C-alpha positions in Angstrom: -8.1 5.3 16.8 -8.3 9.1 16.2 -6.6 9.9 12.5 -4.7 13.2 13.8 -2.8 10.9 16.4 -1.2 9.1 13.8 2.5 10.4 12.4 2.4 12.9 9.6 4.4 9.8 7.6 1.4 7.5 9.2 -1.3 10.1 7.7 0.4 10.1 4.7 0.9 6.6 3.7 -2.9 6.0 4.6 -4.3 9.1 2.3 -1.9 7.4 -0.3 -3.9 4.1 0.3 -6.9 6.2 0.0 -6.0 8.0 -3.1 -5.2 4.1 -5.0 -8.2 2.7 -3.9 -10.1 5.9 -5.5 -8.1 5.8 -8.1 -9.1 1.9 -9.3 -12.9 1.9 -7.6 -12.7 0.4 -4.9 -15.6 1.3 -1.9 -12.7 0.5 0.9 -8.4 0.3 1.6 -8.0 -3.1 1.3 -4.5 -4.3 2.6 -2.4 -4.3 -0.9 -3.7 -0.3 -1.2 -1.8 0.1 2.3 1.1 -2.2 1.6 1.5 -0.2 -2.4 1.0 3.1 -0.4 3.9 1.7 2.0 6.1 1.2 -0.9 5.7 3.9 -2.7 5.7 6.4 0.1 9.6 7.7 0.7 11.3 8.3 4.4 8.5 6.0 6.0 8.9 3.7 9.2 7.8 1.2 6.8 9.4 0.5 4.0 12.9 0.5 6.6 10.6 -3.0 8.4 10.0 -4.4 4.6 14.3 -3.6 3.7 15.1 -5.9 6.8 12.4 -8.6 6.0 12.5 -8.9 1.7 15.9 -8.0 0.1 14.3 -5.3 -2.3 11.1 -4.6 -1.5 10.7 -1.8 -4.3 10.6 -4.7 -6.6 6.9 -5.8 -4.7 5.7 -2.7 -5.6 4.9 -3.6 -8.9 2.7 -7.3 -7.9 1.3 -4.9 -5.2 -0.4 -3.2 -8.3 -1.1 -5.7 -10.4 -3.6 -7.3 -7.8 -4.9 -3.8 -6.4 -6.2 -4.0 -10.0 -7.0 -7.6 -10.2 -9.6 -6.9 -6.5 -11.7 -4.8 -9.3 -11.7 -7.5 -12.2 -12.8 -10.2 -9.3 -8.9 -11.7 -9.9 -6.9 -13.4 -7.2 -3.0 -13.3 -7.7 -0.6 -13.7 -5.0 1.8 -11.3 -4.8 4.6 -13.3 -3.2 
């Protein structure tokens, strides 16, 4: 799959997930990084879909941050 075939917003989400992984010294992008990137990247389709499924997706950002931070420490936290 070619990264340049992604929409601009999808590329932005993946880049933000990559940046989050780097900030936590992780060597790969985990689903939690993608979730946090989706929740914090403005005007993306992922947030619109999550709003249809979850009452307050913005409230899940803190949970995803806690979980991605715990990945480095080796702890396990349930997000939902």
